C-alpha positions as CSV (number, residue, x, y, z in Angstrom):
1,X,0.0,0.0,0.1
2,X,1.4,3.3,-1.0
3,X,1.9,5.8,1.8
4,X,0.3,9.3,1.4
5,X,2.3,12.5,1.9
6,X,0.4,13.0,5.2
7,X,1.3,9.4,6.3
8,X,4.9,10.2,5.7
9,X,4.8,13.3,7.4
10,X,3.2,11.7,10.6
11,X,5.8,8.8,10.3
12,X,8.6,11.5,10.2
13,X,7.1,13.2,13.2
14,X,6.8,10.0,15.3
15,X,10.3,8.9,14.5
16,X,11.5,12.4,15.4
17,X,9.7,12.2,18.7
18,X,11.0,8.9,19.4
19,X,14.6,10.0,18.8
20,X,14.2,13.1,20.8
21,X,12.7,11.1,23.8
22,X,15.5,8.6,23.4
23,X,18.1,11.5,23.2
24,X,16.7,13.0,26.5
25,X,16.7,9.8,28.3
26,X,20.1,8.9,27.3
27,X,21.4,12.5,28.1
28,X,19.8,12.1,31.5
29,X,21.4,8.8,32.1
30,X,24.7,9.9,30.8
31,X,24.5,13.1,32.9
32,X,23.8,11.2,36.0
33,X,26.8,8.8,35.2
34,X,29.0,11.9,34.4
35,X,27.7,13.6,37.7
36,X,28.7,10.4,39.8
37,X,32.1,10.5,38.0
38,X,32.7,14.1,38.7
39,X,31.2,13.6,42.3
40,X,33.8,10.7,42.6
41,X,36.5,13.1,41.5
42,X,35.6,15.7,44.1
43,X,35.4,13.1,46.8
44,X,38.9,11.7,45.9
45,X,40.2,15.3,45.8
46,X,38.7,16.0,49.1
47,X,39.9,12.8,50.6
48,X,43.3,13.4,49.2
49,X,43.6,16.9,50.7
50,X,42.6,15.6,54.1
51,X,45.2,12.8,53.9
52,X,47.7,15.4,52.7
53,X,47.0,17.3,55.9
54,X,47.2,14.2,58.0
55,X,50.6,13.4,56.5
56,X,51.8,17.0,57.3
57,X,50.5,16.8,60.9
58,X,52.2,13.4,61.5
59,X,55.4,14.8,60.1
60,X,55.4,17.7,62.4
61,X,54.5,15.5,65.3
62,X,57.5,13.3,64.7
63,X,59.7,16.3,64.3
64,X,58.6,17.8,67.4
65,X,58.5,14.7,69.5
66,X,62.2,14.1,68.7
67,X,63.1,17.6,70.2
68,X,61.0,16.9,73.2
69,X,62.8,13.8,74.1
70,X,66.1,15.7,73.9
71,X,65.3,18.5,76.4
72,X,67.7,18.6,79.4
73,X,65.1,19.6,82.0
74,X,64.1,17.2,84.8
75,X,61.2,14.7,84.1
76,X,57.8,16.5,84.3
77,X,59.3,19.5,85.9
78,X,57.7,22.8,85.5
79,X,60.7,24.0,83.3
80,X,60.2,20.8,80.9
81,X,56.3,21.6,80.8
82,X,57.1,25.2,80.1
83,X,59.5,24.2,77.4
84,X,56.8,21.7,75.8
85,X,54.1,24.5,76.0
86,X,56.3,26.7,74.0
87,X,56.8,24.1,71.2
88,X,53.2,23.3,71.1
89,X,52.2,26.9,70.8
90,X,54.6,27.4,67.9
91,X,53.5,24.4,65.9
92,X,50.7,24.3,63.3
93,X,49.0,20.9,64.3
94,X,50.1,20.1,67.8
95,X,47.4,20.4,70.5
96,X,49.1,18.9,73.5
97,X,52.4,17.3,74.8
98,X,53.5,15.5,77.8
99,X,55.1,12.4,79.4
100,X,54.0,8.8,79.6
101,X,55.6,6.1,81.9
102,X,54.5,2.8,83.2
103,X,51.1,3.1,81.3
104,X,50.0,6.3,82.8
105,X,50.2,10.0,81.9
106,X,52.5,11.8,84.3
107,X,52.2,15.3,83.1
108,X,51.1,17.3,79.9
109,X,50.7,20.9,78.7
110,X,47.0,20.7,78.8
111,X,46.5,18.8,82.1
112,X,49.5,19.6,84.1
113,X,49.9,16.8,86.7
114,X,46.8,14.2,86.5
115,X,45.7,13.3,89.7
116,X,45.4,9.6,88.9
117,X,46.6,6.9,86.6
118,X,45.3,6.6,82.9
119,X,45.1,3.1,81.7
120,X,46.2,3.1,77.9
121,X,44.2,1.4,75.5
122,X,45.8,-0.8,72.8
123,X,47.8,1.3,70.3
124,X,46.2,1.7,66.9
125,X,49.5,1.7,64.9
126,X,53.0,0.8,65.6
127,X,55.8,2.0,63.5
128,X,59.0,0.2,62.8
129,X,61.0,2.4,65.0
130,X,58.8,1.8,68.0
131,X,56.6,4.8,67.8
132,X,53.0,4.1,68.4
133,X,49.7,6.0,67.8
134,X,46.4,6.1,69.7
135,X,43.1,7.3,68.3
136,X,42.3,9.0,71.8
137,X,43.2,9.1,75.3
138,X,39.9,9.2,77.2
139,X,41.0,11.3,80.3
140,X,43.2,13.9,78.5
141,X,41.3,17.2,77.8
142,X,41.4,18.1,74.1
143,X,43.1,21.4,73.6
144,X,41.0,22.1,70.4
145,X,38.1,21.0,68.2
146,X,38.1,17.8,66.4
147,X,39.5,14.5,66.9
148,X,43.0,14.2,67.9
149,X,45.5,11.6,67.5
150,X,48.4,10.7,69.9
151,X,52.0,9.8,68.9
152,X,54.2,8.2,71.6
153,X,58.0,7.9,71.3
154,X,59.6,6.6,74.5
155,X,58.1,8.4,77.4
156,X,57.1,11.5,75.4
157,X,53.8,11.9,73.6
158,X,52.1,14.6,71.6
159,X,48.5,15.2,70.6
160,X,48.0,16.6,67.1
161,X,45.1,17.1,64.7
162,X,44.8,18.5,61.2
163,X,41.9,20.7,60.3
164,X,39.5,19.4,57.6
165,X,40.0,21.4,54.4
166,X,37.3,23.7,53.1
167,X,34.7,21.7,50.9
168,X,36.2,22.1,47.1
169,X,33.1,20.6,45.5
170,X,29.6,21.7,44.6
171,X,28.0,19.5,47.3
172,X,28.5,18.7,51.0
173,X,30.7,15.7,51.8
174,X,31.4,13.7,54.9
175,X,34.7,12.7,56.0
176,X,35.7,9.7,58.1
177,X,39.0,8.0,58.9
178,X,40.1,4.3,59.7
179,X,43.4,3.5,61.6
180,X,45.4,0.3,60.8
181,X,45.8,-1.9,63.7
182,X,49.4,-2.5,65.2
183,X,49.2,-6.3,64.7
184,X,47.3,-7.3,61.7
185,X,47.8,-4.2,59.5
186,X,44.0,-4.1,58.9
187,X,41.9,-1.1,60.0
188,X,40.3,-1.0,63.4
189,X,36.7,0.1,63.8
190,X,36.3,3.3,61.9
191,X,35.8,6.8,63.5
192,X,32.6,7.0,61.5
193,X,30.2,4.1,60.8
194,X,29.8,5.5,57.4
195,X,32.5,3.1,56.1
196,X,31.2,-0.5,55.7
197,X,32.7,-3.8,55.1
198,X,33.6,-4.9,51.5
199,X,33.2,-1.2,50.2
200,X,36.8,-0.3,49.6
201,X,40.2,-2.0,50.1
202,X,41.3,-0.4,53.3
203,X,45.0,-0.6,52.5
204,X,45.0,1.3,49.4
205,X,43.2,4.3,47.7
206,X,40.0,3.8,45.8
207,X,36.4,4.8,45.1
208,X,33.1,2.7,45.2
209,X,29.4,3.2,45.2
210,X,27.2,1.1,47.6
211,X,23.5,1.5,47.8
212,X,22.9,5.3,47.4
213,X,26.2,6.6,48.7
214,X,29.5,7.2,47.0
215,X,32.8,6.8,48.5
216,X,36.3,7.7,47.8
217,X,39.4,6.8,49.9
218,X,42.8,8.2,50.2
219,X,45.6,6.7,52.4
220,X,48.2,8.5,54.1
221,X,51.6,8.0,52.5
222,X,53.0,7.2,56.2
223,X,50.7,4.1,56.3
224,X,49.1,5.8,59.3
225,X,45.4,6.0,58.4
226,X,43.0,6.2,55.4
227,X,40.6,9.0,54.8
228,X,37.1,8.4,53.2
229,X,35.0,11.1,51.8
230,X,31.4,10.3,51.0
231,X,28.0,11.7,49.8
232,X,24.6,10.5,49.1
233,X,23.9,10.0,45.4
234,X,20.8,12.4,45.6
235,X,23.0,15.0,46.9
236,X,25.5,14.4,44.3
237,X,22.9,14.8,41.6
238,X,21.7,17.8,42.9
239,X,25.0,19.3,43.3
240,X,26.0,18.4,39.7
241,X,22.5,19.5,38.4
242,X,24.2,21.7,35.7
243,X,25.9,18.5,34.3
244,X,22.8,16.5,34.3
245,X,20.9,19.5,32.6
246,X,23.6,19.9,30.2
247,X,23.8,16.3,29.0
248,X,19.9,16.1,29.0
249,X,19.7,19.0,26.7
250,X,22.5,17.8,24.6
251,X,20.8,14.5,24.2
252,X,17.6,16.1,23.2
253,X,19.4,18.3,20.6
254,X,21.1,15.2,19.3
255,X,17.8,13.4,19.1
256,X,16.3,16.3,17.3
257,X,19.2,16.2,14.8
258,X,19.0,12.4,14.4
259,X,15.3,12.6,14.0
260,X,15.5,15.2,11.4
261,X,18.4,13.3,9.6
262,X,16.2,10.2,9.7
263,X,13.3,12.2,8.3
264,X,15.6,13.6,5.6
265,X,16.9,10.1,4.6
266,X,13.3,8.9,4.7
267,X,12.2,11.7,2.4
268,X,15.4,11.2,0.2
269,X,14.5,7.6,0.1
270,X,10.9,8.6,-1.1
271,X,12.2,11.3,-3.4
272,X,11.4,10.9,-7.0
273,X,14.9,10.1,-8.1
274,X,15.0,7.4,-5.4
275,X,11.7,6.0,-6.3
276,X,12.4,6.0,-10.0
277,X,15.8,4.2,-9.5
278,X,14.0,1.6,-7.5
279,X,11.0,1.3,-9.8
280,X,13.2,0.6,-12.9
281,X,14.6,-2.8,-11.8
282,X,11.2,-3.7,-10.3
283,X,9.4,-3.1,-13.5
284,X,7.1,-0.8,-11.9
285,X,7.2,1.5,-15.0
286,X,4.6,1.2,-17.8
287,X,5.2,1.5,-21.7
288,X,2.5,2.8,-23.8
289,X,2.4,3.0,-27.6
290,X,1.0,5.7,-29.7
291,X,0.2,5.1,-33.4
292,X,2.2,6.8,-36.2
293,X,0.0,7.0,-39.4
294,X,0.3,8.1,-43.2
295,X,-1.4,11.5,-43.0
296,X,-3.1,10.9,-46.4
297,X,-4.6,7.5,-45.5
298,X,-4.5,7.3,-41.7
299,X,-2.7,3.9,-42.2
300,X,-0.9,2.8,-39.1
301,X,2.8,2.3,-40.1
302,X,4.6,2.5,-36.8
303,X,4.2,3.0,-33.0
304,X,6.3,5.3,-30.5
305,X,7.1,3.7,-27.3
306,X,6.3,6.1,-24.5
307,X,7.2,5.3,-20.9
308,X,4.9,6.3,-18.0
309,X,5.5,6.1,-14.3
310,X,3.2,6.6,-11.3
311,X,5.2,7.2,-8.1
312,X,4.6,5.8,-4.6
313,X,2.0,8.4,-3.7
314,X,-0.1,7.5,-6.8
315,X,0.9,10.7,-8.8
316,X,1.6,10.4,-12.5
317,X,4.9,12.1,-13.2
318,X,5.4,13.7,-16.3
319,X,7.9,12.0,-18.5
320,X,9.8,15.1,-19.2
321,X,10.3,15.4,-15.4
322,X,11.5,11.9,-14.6
323,X,13.5,11.4,-17.7
324,X,15.4,14.7,-16.8
325,X,15.8,13.2,-13.4
326,X,17.3,10.0,-14.8
327,X,19.7,11.9,-17.0
328,X,20.8,14.2,-14.2
329,X,21.3,11.4,-11.7
330,X,23.2,9.3,-14.3
331,X,20.9,6.4,-14.7
332,X,19.1,7.2,-17.8
333,X,20.8,4.2,-19.5
334,X,18.7,1.9,-17.2
335,X,15.5,3.7,-18.2
336,X,16.3,3.4,-21.8
337,X,17.2,-0.3,-21.7
338,X,13.9,-0.9,-19.6
339,X,11.8,0.9,-22.5
340,X,13.8,-0.9,-25.2
341,X,13.4,-4.4,-23.9
342,X,9.8,-4.1,-22.8
343,X,8.9,-2.7,-26.3
344,X,10.7,-5.5,-28.1
345,X,8.9,-8.0,-26.0
346,X,5.6,-6.4,-26.7
347,X,6.3,-6.0,-30.5
348,X,8.7,-8.8,-31.4
349,X,6.2,-10.8,-33.4
350,X,4.7,-7.7,-35.1
351,X,8.0,-6.5,-36.2
352,X,9.0,-10.0,-37.4
353,X,5.9,-10.4,-39.6
354,X,5.6,-6.8,-40.8
355,X,8.9,-5.5,-42.0
356,X,7.4,-2.4,-42.8
357,X,6.1,-1.7,-39.4
358,X,8.6,0.4,-37.3
359,X,9.0,0.9,-33.6
360,X,10.3,4.2,-32.5
361,X,12.3,4.4,-29.3
362,X,13.5,7.6,-27.7
363,X,17.1,7.7,-26.8
364,X,18.8,10.4,-24.5
365,X,22.0,12.3,-25.4
366,X,23.8,10.4,-22.5
367,X,22.8,7.2,-24.1
368,X,24.6,8.0,-27.3
369,X,27.9,8.7,-25.4
370,X,27.5,5.5,-23.2
371,X,29.9,2.8,-24.3
372,X,27.3,0.1,-23.1
373,X,24.3,1.5,-25.1
374,X,25.2,0.1,-28.7
375,X,26.1,-3.3,-27.5
376,X,23.0,-3.3,-25.2
377,X,20.8,-2.3,-28.3
378,X,22.4,-5.0,-30.6
379,X,22.1,-7.6,-28.0
380,X,18.4,-6.9,-27.4
381,X,17.7,-6.9,-31.1
382,X,19.4,-10.3,-31.5
383,X,17.6,-12.0,-28.5
384,X,14.2,-10.8,-29.8
385,X,15.1,-11.6,-33.5
386,X,14.3,-8.1,-34.6
387,X,16.2,-6.4,-37.5
388,X,17.7,-2.9,-36.9
389,X,15.6,-1.7,-39.7
390,X,12.4,-2.2,-37.7
391,X,13.6,-0.1,-34.8
392,X,13.8,3.8,-35.2
393,X,16.0,5.7,-32.9
394,X,14.5,9.2,-31.9
395,X,16.9,11.6,-30.6
396,X,16.5,15.4,-29.9
397,X,18.4,18.2,-31.6
398,X,20.2,19.2,-28.6
399,X,21.4,15.6,-27.7
400,X,22.4,14.8,-31.3
401,X,24.8,17.6,-31.7
402,X,26.0,17.5,-28.2
403,X,29.5,16.1,-29.0
404,X,31.5,14.3,-31.6
405,X,31.0,11.0,-29.6
406,X,27.2,11.4,-30.0
407,X,27.5,12.0,-33.8
408,X,29.7,9.1,-34.1
409,X,27.2,6.8,-32.2
410,X,24.6,8.0,-34.8
411,X,26.8,7.2,-37.6
412,X,27.1,3.7,-36.2
413,X,23.3,3.4,-35.8
414,X,22.7,4.4,-39.4
415,X,25.3,1.8,-40.5
416,X,23.6,-0.9,-38.4
417,X,20.4,0.0,-40.4
418,X,18.4,2.1,-37.9
419,X,16.4,5.2,-39.0
420,X,17.1,8.3,-37.1
421,X,14.3,10.6,-36.2
422,X,15.1,14.2,-35.0
423,X,12.3,14.6,-32.3
424,X,10.7,18.1,-31.5
425,X,12.3,19.5,-34.5
426,X,12.6,23.3,-34.6
427,X,12.9,23.7,-30.6
428,X,16.6,22.8,-30.5
429,X,19.7,24.5,-31.6
430,X,21.7,21.8,-33.6
431,X,24.1,22.4,-36.4
432,X,21.3,21.5,-38.9
433,X,23.2,21.1,-42.2
434,X,25.7,18.6,-40.6
435,X,22.9,16.8,-38.6
436,X,20.4,16.5,-41.4
437,X,22.6,15.8,-44.4
438,X,24.8,13.1,-42.8
439,X,22.7,11.3,-40.3
440,X,18.8,12.0,-39.9
441,X,16.2,10.4,-42.5
442,X,13.2,12.0,-40.7
443,X,12.1,14.9,-38.8
444,X,9.4,15.2,-36.2
445,X,7.7,18.6,-36.2
446,X,7.2,19.6,-32.5
447,X,3.5,19.7,-31.5
448,X,4.1,23.3,-30.5
449,X,3.9,24.2,-34.3
450,X,1.0,22.0,-34.8
451,X,-1.0,23.5,-32.1
452,X,-0.9,27.1,-33.6
453,X,-2.5,25.9,-36.9
454,X,-5.6,28.1,-37.4
455,X,-4.5,30.8,-35.1
456,X,-2.9,34.2,-35.8
457,X,0.5,33.1,-34.1
458,X,3.6,33.9,-36.2
459,X,4.9,30.3,-35.5
460,X,2.4,29.3,-38.3
461,X,4.7,30.7,-40.9
462,X,7.6,28.5,-39.9
463,X,5.8,25.3,-40.9
464,X,6.0,25.8,-44.7
465,X,9.7,26.7,-44.2
466,X,10.2,23.2,-42.4
467,X,8.4,21.2,-44.8
468,X,10.1,22.9,-47.9
469,X,13.6,22.2,-46.3
470,X,12.5,18.5,-45.6
471,X,11.5,18.2,-49.1
472,X,14.8,19.6,-50.6
473,X,16.7,17.4,-48.3
474,X,14.6,14.3,-49.1
475,X,13.5,13.8,-45.6
476,X,10.5,12.4,-44.3
477,X,8.2,14.3,-41.9
478,X,6.3,13.1,-38.9
479,X,3.7,15.8,-37.6
480,X,3.3,15.5,-33.8
481,X,0.2,16.8,-31.9
482,X,-2.3,16.4,-34.4
483,X,-5.7,16.5,-32.5
484,X,-8.2,17.3,-35.1
485,X,-9.1,17.2,-38.8
486,X,-8.3,21.0,-39.3
487,X,-4.7,20.4,-38.3
488,X,-4.5,17.2,-40.4
489,X,-5.9,18.9,-43.5
490,X,-3.4,21.7,-43.3
491,X,-0.7,19.4,-44.8
492,X,-0.7,18.3,-48.4
493,X,-2.5,15.1,-48.6
494,X,-0.8,13.8,-51.6
495,X,2.7,13.7,-50.1
496,X,3.8,10.2,-49.5
497,X,6.5,11.4,-47.1
498,X,4.0,13.0,-44.5
499,X,3.2,11.0,-41.4
500,X,1.0,12.0,-38.3
501,X,0.9,11.3,-34.7
502,X,-1.5,12.7,-32.2
503,X,-4.8,12.0,-30.4
504,X,-6.6,12.3,-33.7
505,X,-5.2,8.8,-34.6
506,X,-5.0,7.5,-31.2
507,X,-3.8,8.0,-27.6
508,X,-0.8,6.2,-25.9
509,X,-2.3,2.8,-25.1
510,X,-1.0,-0.6,-23.9
511,X,0.6,-3.1,-26.4
512,X,-2.6,-5.2,-26.1
513,X,-5.0,-2.3,-27.0
514,X,-2.5,-1.2,-29.7
515,X,-2.7,-4.7,-31.3
516,X,-6.5,-4.3,-31.5
517,X,-6.2,-0.9,-33.0
518,X,-3.7,-2.2,-35.5
519,X,-6.0,-5.1,-36.4
520,X,-8.9,-2.7,-36.9
521,X,-6.9,-0.4,-39.0
522,X,-5.7,-3.1,-41.3
523,X,-9.2,-4.2,-41.7
524,X,-10.5,-0.7,-42.5
525,X,-7.5,-0.4,-45.1
526,X,-8.4,-3.7,-46.6
527,X,-12.1,-2.9,-47.1
528,X,-10.9,0.2,-49.0
529,X,-9.1,-1.9,-51.7
530,X,-10.5,-3.4,-54.8
531,X,-12.9,-6.4,-54.4
532,X,-10.4,-8.8,-55.9
533,X,-8.1,-8.3,-53.0
534,X,-11.0,-8.7,-50.6
535,X,-11.9,-12.1,-52.0
536,X,-8.4,-13.4,-51.5
537,X,-8.6,-13.4,-47.6
538,X,-11.5,-13.1,-45.5
539,X,-12.2,-10.2,-43.0
540,X,-12.3,-12.6,-40.1
541,X,-8.9,-14.0,-41.0
542,X,-7.5,-10.5,-41.0
543,X,-8.8,-9.5,-37.6
544,X,-7.9,-12.9,-36.0
545,X,-4.4,-13.1,-37.3
546,X,-3.1,-9.8,-38.4
547,X,0.4,-10.1,-36.8
548,X,1.1,-13.3,-38.9
549,X,-0.4,-12.5,-42.1
550,X,0.2,-9.1,-43.4
551,X,3.0,-6.6,-44.3
552,X,2.1,-2.9,-44.2
553,X,4.5,-0.6,-46.3
554,X,4.9,2.7,-44.9
555,X,3.8,5.5,-47.3
556,X,1.8,3.0,-49.5
557,X,-2.0,2.9,-49.9
558,X,-2.0,-0.8,-50.8
559,X,-2.0,-3.7,-48.3
560,X,0.0,-6.6,-49.6
561,X,-0.8,-10.2,-48.3
562,X,2.2,-12.0,-46.8
563,X,0.9,-15.4,-47.4
564,X,-2.3,-17.2,-47.7
565,X,-3.2,-19.9,-45.3
């Protein structure tokens, strides 16, 4: 079923909407993925900054504690505590310092001299040089905000803490830390319960998503602890809304582009030249035949093959339009081949039994310069057992004089035995003396001149000149576009070289209908002859077997029987 233009427009709209919807969805999904990737980058950066500050604070703690162990003052004396206080105040990350011995804190800058013994918990991490770290000391008052860590070397300890860096991302993040145990090198319980089992490899940096939370971990280069930054997915997507909006918009634009491109390709596929290119090999074109008659007697002596085409929307396309399209698109040779082979198939028996009947085939200028044309023509004639003399090649003035290669092709066609007709004579611009004297044997007066007969148009004055020129050159003339008796009677009825073609003698019809017209025409011509001829063969025999029994000689008023059954 052919699709109407409205249907094709609706299909294009639906397809475009589908691509737009798909583009928006794809853009949104891609935006979410990119936002999570961007969020992971922010989290990794934030965790990395925190881990870097941890490294710096630990490095300062190690440096200061070495100095503290070397002081000459008495153990936990006021002078020693004062010296400790001075170092702590000048440092960036240290919060407290003091002495530990026999599992208890004897003194510190923040607490002075504690009143009772403090039982120390198991160290969180033990360095190779014997230094140990604790995540907290429960009875020691913190000297500042945030969670402090404690480093002990010998009997000296320091409390230090690095401040959390300013949030460098577009959304709030949470920071948590895990300390490696001194024995198994695995993390102890995290400071924050946000860190869950099997999320990350605690001993190395990494990133992961679990449920609706994104995590990124960066570990200290001192192998002291790992810092994890995290954020809920919903928070991430809100923070990266510009990314999601951007990719969604881009996806929509991409969908619109693809949709329009698809619609364009669909329309291109349905364009005339694409439809025509597909129609030829599918045999979706039709070939009609219009009679060519002797003007004086209206005896049918030939037929012109005329190709017709209806496009996918059911519109009949003018031959001048689609033939020009085929020429411009470079496949007119396929169209000519189609017409030739269809016409020979339809008229092979007629041409074989009626040597005087001639079939006219229109040939484009590009056919003449196509190296494949002449071999194709010869092969088609041979396959259908048709002589070249039975096939007329019609060419336009413009195409005939287009190039020397075209002229040479015409010379070869004449040598093969084909008649050459110059179609639409008087509308072209060829080198007439060269063209007519050397190659053409017939000119076809364009219907534009026939149509002005009986009017006051100045074009009427050209007709006698054309006829006189044809007579002086010994050329036959086919008058195109004869639609009424007045136009037919304009031409001298006694000239045996005048032929007519037009609606007066018959519209273009199918091969089957044309054969009927030809049989009726033969019967009429036979009835006009003397009685002796009529007695030779019956009227029924003529109408039933015209193709096998009669030879019609162009230009003659007499019908000659081929043989008598």
